[in-house]
C-alpha positions as CSV (number, residue, x, y, z in Angstrom):
1,M,110.0,71.9,107.8
2,L,113.1,73.1,105.9
3,T,116.1,70.9,105.6
4,R,119.2,72.2,103.9
5,L,122.9,72.0,103.3
6,I,124.4,75.5,103.9
7,I,125.8,77.2,100.8
8,P,128.1,80.1,101.7
9,G,126.8,83.4,100.5
10,A,129.6,84.1,98.1
11,L,129.3,80.7,96.5
12,A,125.5,81.0,96.3
13,A,125.9,84.2,94.4
14,V,128.2,82.6,91.9
15,L,126.0,79.6,91.5
16,L,123.0,81.7,90.7
17,A,124.7,84.2,88.4
18,S,124.5,82.2,85.2
19,P,122.1,83.7,82.7
20,A,119.8,81.4,80.7
21,A,121.4,80.6,77.4
22,A,119.3,81.1,74.4
23,D,119.3,77.5,73.3
24,N,118.5,76.1,76.7
25,W,114.9,75.4,78.0
26,P,115.3,76.3,81.7
27,Q,111.6,76.5,82.7
28,W,108.5,74.8,81.5
29,R,107.7,77.5,78.9
30,G,111.3,78.2,77.9
31,T,113.9,80.9,78.5
32,K,111.4,83.7,78.8
33,N,108.5,81.6,80.0
34,D,106.5,82.6,76.9
35,G,106.6,79.4,74.9
36,H,109.3,80.6,72.4
37,A,112.2,78.5,71.3
38,A,115.4,79.6,69.6
39,G,116.4,78.1,66.2
40,S,114.4,75.6,64.2
41,V,113.1,72.1,64.8
42,P,111.9,69.4,62.5
43,T,108.4,69.8,61.1
44,E,107.8,66.1,60.8
45,W,108.4,63.5,63.4
46,G,107.0,60.2,64.6
47,P,107.9,56.8,66.1
48,N,110.1,56.1,63.0
49,K,110.8,59.6,61.7
50,N,113.5,62.0,62.7
51,V,114.0,60.1,66.0
52,V,117.4,60.8,67.6
53,W,116.6,58.6,70.5
54,K,113.7,57.3,72.6
55,A,114.1,56.5,76.4
56,K,111.7,54.2,78.4
57,L,110.8,56.0,81.6
58,P,110.5,54.3,85.1
59,G,107.0,55.6,85.6
60,R,104.4,58.0,84.3
61,G,104.3,61.8,84.7
62,S,103.3,65.0,82.9
63,S,106.0,67.4,83.9
64,T,107.6,69.1,81.0
65,P,111.4,68.5,80.6
66,V,113.8,71.3,81.2
67,I,117.1,71.3,79.5
68,W,120.5,72.9,80.2
69,N,123.4,72.1,77.9
70,D,123.7,68.3,78.0
71,K,121.3,67.6,80.8
72,I,117.5,67.1,80.9
73,F,115.5,67.2,84.1
74,F,111.9,66.1,84.8
75,T,109.9,64.3,87.5
76,S,108.4,60.8,87.2
77,L,106.5,58.3,89.3
78,D,108.4,55.2,90.2
79,A,107.9,52.2,92.6
80,N,108.7,54.4,95.6
81,G,106.8,57.6,94.9
82,T,108.1,60.5,92.9
83,S,111.7,61.0,91.6
84,L,113.6,63.7,89.9
85,L,115.4,62.3,86.9
86,C,118.4,63.6,85.1
87,Y,119.0,62.4,81.6
88,G,121.8,63.3,79.2
89,T,121.0,64.7,75.8
90,D,122.3,61.3,74.6
91,G,119.1,59.7,76.1
92,K,120.9,57.9,79.0
93,E,119.9,58.3,82.6
94,K,122.6,60.1,84.6
95,W,121.1,60.0,88.1
96,K,117.8,59.8,90.0
97,A,116.9,61.5,93.3
98,S,113.8,60.7,95.5
99,L,111.2,63.3,96.1
100,G,109.4,61.1,98.6
101,G,106.4,58.8,98.7
102,P,103.0,59.1,97.1
103,S,100.5,61.8,98.2
104,G,97.4,59.7,97.6
105,R,95.8,62.7,95.8
106,G,96.6,61.8,92.2
107,G,94.9,63.8,89.5
108,R,91.7,63.9,87.5
109,G,91.3,60.3,86.3
110,D,94.6,59.7,84.5
111,E,95.2,63.4,83.8
112,G,98.2,64.1,85.9
113,N,99.7,62.6,89.1
114,D,102.3,63.6,91.7
115,A,104.8,64.2,88.9
116,S,102.9,67.0,87.2
117,A,104.8,70.2,88.2
118,S,107.8,71.0,86.0
119,C,111.3,71.8,87.2
120,S,113.3,75.0,86.9
121,T,117.1,75.3,86.5
122,D,119.8,78.0,86.4
123,G,122.5,75.8,84.9
124,K,123.9,74.9,88.4
125,H,120.9,73.8,90.3
126,V,117.5,72.3,89.6
127,W,114.4,72.9,91.7
128,A,111.7,70.2,91.7
129,F,108.3,70.0,93.3
130,A,106.2,66.8,93.8
131,G,102.5,66.3,94.6
132,N,103.3,65.2,98.1
133,M,104.3,68.9,98.7
134,K,108.0,68.4,98.8
135,L,110.0,71.2,97.2
136,A,113.7,70.5,96.8
137,C,116.8,71.9,95.3
138,F,119.6,69.7,93.8
139,D,122.9,70.4,92.3
140,F,123.8,69.0,88.9
141,T,125.4,65.9,90.4
142,G,122.1,64.9,92.2
143,V,123.0,66.1,95.7
144,E,120.1,67.6,97.5
145,R,120.9,71.1,98.8
146,W,117.7,71.8,100.6
147,S,114.1,70.8,100.9
148,L,110.8,72.2,102.1
149,D,107.5,70.7,103.1
150,V,105.1,73.2,101.4
151,A,102.2,71.7,103.4
152,K,103.4,73.8,106.3
153,Y,101.5,76.7,104.7
154,G,98.1,75.0,105.2
155,K,96.4,71.6,105.3
156,V,96.2,70.4,101.7
157,G,92.7,70.3,100.2
158,I,92.5,70.2,96.5
159,Q,90.3,68.1,94.2
160,F,92.6,67.1,91.3
161,G,96.2,67.1,92.8
162,I,99.1,69.5,92.8
163,H,100.4,71.0,89.6
164,W,102.1,74.3,90.5
165,T,105.5,74.8,88.9
166,P,107.9,77.0,90.9
167,V,109.2,80.0,89.0
168,L,112.9,81.0,89.2
169,H,113.9,84.7,88.9
170,K,117.5,85.6,89.5
171,D,118.3,84.5,93.1
172,K,114.7,83.9,94.2
173,L,112.2,81.1,93.8
174,F,108.5,81.8,93.9
175,L,105.5,79.5,94.3
176,Q,101.8,80.0,94.5
177,V,100.2,77.7,97.1
178,M,96.5,77.9,96.3
179,H,93.9,75.3,97.5
180,K,91.1,75.1,100.0
181,G,93.6,75.1,102.9
182,A,95.8,78.0,101.8
183,Q,95.8,81.0,99.5
184,K,99.3,82.2,99.7
185,L,102.3,83.3,97.7
186,V,105.8,82.3,98.8
187,A,109.2,83.7,98.1
188,L,112.3,81.8,98.9
189,E,116.1,82.3,98.6
190,A,116.8,80.0,95.8
191,A,120.2,78.8,96.9
192,T,119.3,78.0,100.5
193,G,115.5,77.7,100.7
194,K,115.3,80.5,103.3
195,E,111.9,82.0,103.4
196,L,111.9,85.6,102.3
197,W,108.2,86.4,102.6
198,V,104.8,84.8,102.6
199,V,101.6,86.8,101.8
200,D,98.0,86.0,101.8
201,R,96.4,86.2,98.3
202,P,92.6,86.3,98.8
203,G,90.1,85.5,96.1
204,Y,86.4,84.6,95.6
205,G,86.9,81.5,97.7
206,K,83.6,79.7,96.9
207,G,83.1,76.1,95.9
208,E,85.8,74.9,93.6
209,S,87.4,78.3,92.9
210,P,90.1,78.0,95.6
211,D,91.5,74.9,93.9
212,V,94.1,76.3,91.5
213,Y,96.0,74.3,88.9
214,A,97.8,77.2,87.2
215,S,101.3,78.3,88.1
216,A,102.9,81.6,88.9
217,F,105.0,83.6,86.5
218,V,107.4,86.6,86.7
219,W,106.7,89.4,84.3
220,E,109.7,91.4,83.2
221,G,109.1,94.8,81.6
222,P,111.2,97.8,80.5
223,N,113.7,99.5,82.8
224,G,114.1,96.5,85.1
225,Q,110.5,96.3,86.1
226,A,109.4,92.9,87.3
227,L,106.3,91.5,89.2
228,L,105.1,88.1,90.3
229,V,101.9,87.2,88.5
230,A,99.6,84.9,90.4
231,H,96.6,83.3,88.8
232,G,93.7,81.6,90.6
233,N,90.6,81.9,92.8
234,D,88.8,84.0,90.2
235,Y,91.6,86.7,89.9
236,C,94.9,87.4,88.3
237,T,97.2,89.6,90.4
238,G,100.6,91.3,90.2
239,H,102.9,91.5,93.2
240,R,106.2,93.2,94.1
241,L,109.0,90.7,94.1
242,D,110.6,92.2,97.3
243,T,107.6,92.2,99.5
244,G,104.7,90.4,97.8
245,E,102.6,93.6,97.9
246,E,99.7,93.5,95.4
247,V,100.0,96.1,92.6
248,W,97.1,95.2,90.3
249,R,94.2,92.8,90.2
250,V,92.3,91.6,87.1
251,A,88.6,91.5,87.9
252,G,85.6,90.0,86.0
253,L,87.2,86.7,85.2
254,N,84.2,84.9,86.9
255,P,81.3,87.1,85.6
256,T,78.6,84.9,87.0
257,T,80.3,84.1,90.3
258,N,80.2,80.4,89.4
259,G,81.4,78.2,92.3
260,A,83.0,75.7,89.9
261,W,85.4,78.3,88.5
262,R,88.9,76.7,88.8
263,F,91.9,78.0,86.8
264,V,94.2,75.7,84.8
265,S,95.3,77.8,81.9
266,C,98.1,80.2,82.8
267,P,98.6,83.9,81.8
268,L,100.9,84.8,79.0
269,V,103.4,87.4,80.2
270,T,105.3,89.5,77.7
271,P,107.0,92.9,78.3
272,D,104.2,95.0,76.8
273,L,101.2,92.7,77.1
274,I,99.8,90.3,79.6
275,V,97.0,88.0,78.4
276,V,94.8,86.4,81.1
277,P,92.6,83.4,80.5
278,S,89.9,82.2,82.8
279,C,88.0,79.0,82.3
280,K,84.7,77.3,81.1
281,N,84.1,79.8,78.3
282,G,84.7,82.8,80.5
283,P,86.6,85.9,79.2
284,T,90.2,86.3,78.1
285,V,91.6,89.7,79.2
286,A,94.6,91.6,77.7
287,F,96.2,94.6,79.3
288,D,99.3,96.8,79.3
289,P,101.3,95.7,82.3
290,T,103.5,98.9,82.2
291,A,100.4,101.0,83.0
292,A,98.6,98.5,85.2
293,K,97.6,99.6,88.7
294,G,94.7,98.8,91.0
295,K,91.6,97.0,89.7
296,I,91.9,96.0,86.1
297,D,88.5,96.1,84.4
298,E,86.9,97.7,81.4
299,D,87.1,101.1,83.1
300,N,90.8,100.9,83.7
301,P,92.8,102.5,80.8
302,A,95.4,99.7,81.1
303,E,92.9,97.2,79.9
304,L,93.2,96.8,76.1
305,W,90.5,94.2,75.2
306,R,88.3,91.3,76.4
307,F,87.6,88.4,74.2
308,K,84.4,86.4,74.9
309,E,86.0,82.9,75.1
310,T,89.0,81.4,76.8
311,P,91.3,78.4,76.6
312,D,90.3,76.1,79.6
313,V,93.7,74.3,79.9
314,V,96.2,75.4,77.2
315,S,97.9,78.8,77.9
316,P,97.8,81.6,75.3
317,L,100.7,82.0,72.9
318,R,102.0,85.2,71.2
319,V,103.9,85.2,68.0
320,G,104.5,88.7,66.7
321,N,101.3,90.7,66.9
322,I,99.0,87.6,67.0
323,I,97.6,85.9,70.1
324,Y,96.7,82.2,69.8
325,L,94.1,80.5,72.0
326,L,93.7,76.7,71.8
327,K,90.7,74.7,73.1
328,D,89.9,71.1,72.5
329,G,89.4,71.5,68.7
330,P,89.4,75.1,67.6
331,L,92.5,77.3,67.3
332,T,91.7,81.0,67.5
333,A,94.0,83.8,66.3
334,L,93.5,87.4,67.7
335,D,95.1,90.7,66.9
336,A,97.3,91.4,69.9
337,K,96.5,95.1,70.0
338,T,92.8,95.0,69.6
339,G,91.6,91.5,70.3
340,K,90.0,91.3,66.9
341,Q,89.5,87.7,65.7
342,L,91.6,86.9,62.7
343,Y,90.5,83.3,62.4
344,R,88.9,80.4,64.3
345,Q,89.6,77.0,62.8
346,N,89.2,73.4,64.0
347,L,92.5,71.5,64.0
348,P,92.4,68.4,61.8
349,A,93.0,66.0,64.7
350,K,90.1,65.5,67.0
351,Q,91.7,65.2,70.4
352,I,92.0,66.8,73.9
353,Y,94.8,69.3,74.4
354,R,96.6,69.4,77.8
355,G,100.2,70.5,76.8
356,N,101.0,74.0,75.8
357,M,101.9,75.5,72.4
358,V,105.5,76.2,71.5
359,A,106.6,78.7,68.8
360,A,109.8,78.0,66.8
361,D,111.0,79.3,63.5
362,G,107.7,80.8,62.4
363,K,105.8,77.6,63.4
364,I,103.5,76.6,66.2
365,I,103.8,73.1,67.7
366,V,101.1,71.5,69.7
367,I,100.7,67.9,70.7
368,G,97.4,66.6,72.0
369,R,96.6,64.0,74.6
370,E,96.2,61.3,72.0
371,G,99.7,61.8,70.8
372,I,99.0,63.6,67.5
373,G,101.4,66.5,67.0
374,L,100.4,69.4,64.7
375,V,102.6,72.1,63.2
376,V,100.7,75.2,62.3
377,Q,102.1,78.1,60.3
378,A,102.3,81.3,62.4
379,G,100.5,84.2,60.9
380,P,97.1,85.7,60.1
381,E,96.0,82.8,57.9
382,F,95.4,79.3,59.1
383,K,97.6,76.6,57.6
384,V,98.6,73.2,58.9
385,L,102.1,72.3,57.8
386,A,102.2,68.8,59.2
387,T,100.3,66.2,61.2
388,N,102.5,63.8,63.2
389,E,101.3,60.7,65.1
390,L,103.2,59.3,68.1
391,K,100.4,57.0,69.1
392,E,101.2,57.5,72.8
393,T,99.5,59.6,75.5
394,V,100.9,63.1,76.0
395,Y,100.1,65.5,78.7
396,A,103.5,67.4,78.9
397,S,104.3,70.4,76.8
398,P,107.0,70.1,74.1
399,A,110.5,71.4,74.9
400,V,113.1,72.7,72.4
401,A,116.8,73.1,72.9
402,N,119.8,73.2,70.5
403,G,117.7,72.2,67.4
404,R,116.1,69.2,69.1
405,L,112.4,68.7,70.0
406,Y,111.8,66.8,73.2
407,V,108.4,65.2,73.7
408,R,107.6,63.5,77.0
409,T,104.8,60.9,76.6
410,W,103.1,59.0,79.4
411,D,105.8,56.3,79.1
412,H,108.8,57.6,77.1
413,L,111.0,60.6,76.5
414,Y,111.6,61.3,72.8
415,C,114.3,63.4,71.2
416,F,113.6,64.4,67.6
417,G,116.0,66.1,65.2
418,A,116.3,66.6,61.5
419,Q,119.7,64.9,61.5
420,P,120.1,62.1,64.1
421,T,123.6,62.2,65.7
422,N,126.0,59.2,65.9
């Protein structure tokens, strides 16, 4: 069911016209959804080092904060279910809006809950999605503009909870709804929640494969090209934004047709290269999206390379002409053009990694579940610049805006900066 407050068409166009400013962090992987941040951030941080402020949260969650100017948005559990929180960049709560009661699905052990999907914002609105399948749009004062029960697309059946982050592109909001009860892609009018199209997105469909924990992305190429990239159920696919029609499909991601093949790690989308992970030591595939059409495999000239391993949870990162893959321990650097391995090195902190890597000022920031944050020098040679211990559980990815590093732990939101403000 869709509930909404009607926004006149002219006003809706104005509200959705603001471009993402370079120093904002409007979606969970940044301005271009590629994990890159503008400017620099401190190399060293900790409970008592370079802390601008620290805010105690009302409940746990693993959604990555999104930031626009002086406002920060993220979801969190609380006593009544899941809420959307708006904090100021001064660390003070501005408002809280309910996203409804608990789903009862949770996550995998303590790895995630109903507050796992990250928000998206355009500077006027914020879109939030909870594990109970409520998708809602709020204005910056906390007024709900519309909401949608995504369960209408199929009875929910998924082993480890809901984690899909909606992706905003211009005036449209896209969501992949992929679990045992539905394999669909959905396009909505972002300002009103009006359904624009829904398409079936078939896959292998065996065992655990239909349970998808990855999110959709929008690829933007040269000359205004853009496609919705869906990832899950043993395939990665590209779809037209206006109709949902499939343009290409990456095959061979489940080479042994394993029934426990569920995707968590998301594709990396850049204008001239898309890097597609799989899972459980399956392949990582890189191809040229400007030439991609039909079935993408080793016989398709658009495919550039296949690497024998894959990051199971952490999404790939590209810095210059190097692709970085992170597993629970080793960091691997590959030549972006050929897939040739430049290095494979174990990170000094033995921990599990669930948050994604962020690139800023020639450095790569990654924070593990055990709260140890590492800063690695970007480049063809492996060098750890700093090891920072928070001593808190971290599942969310770091976010960067206006020279500040935001780290959402299981219980707190930290803001780190080289020079704390008054």
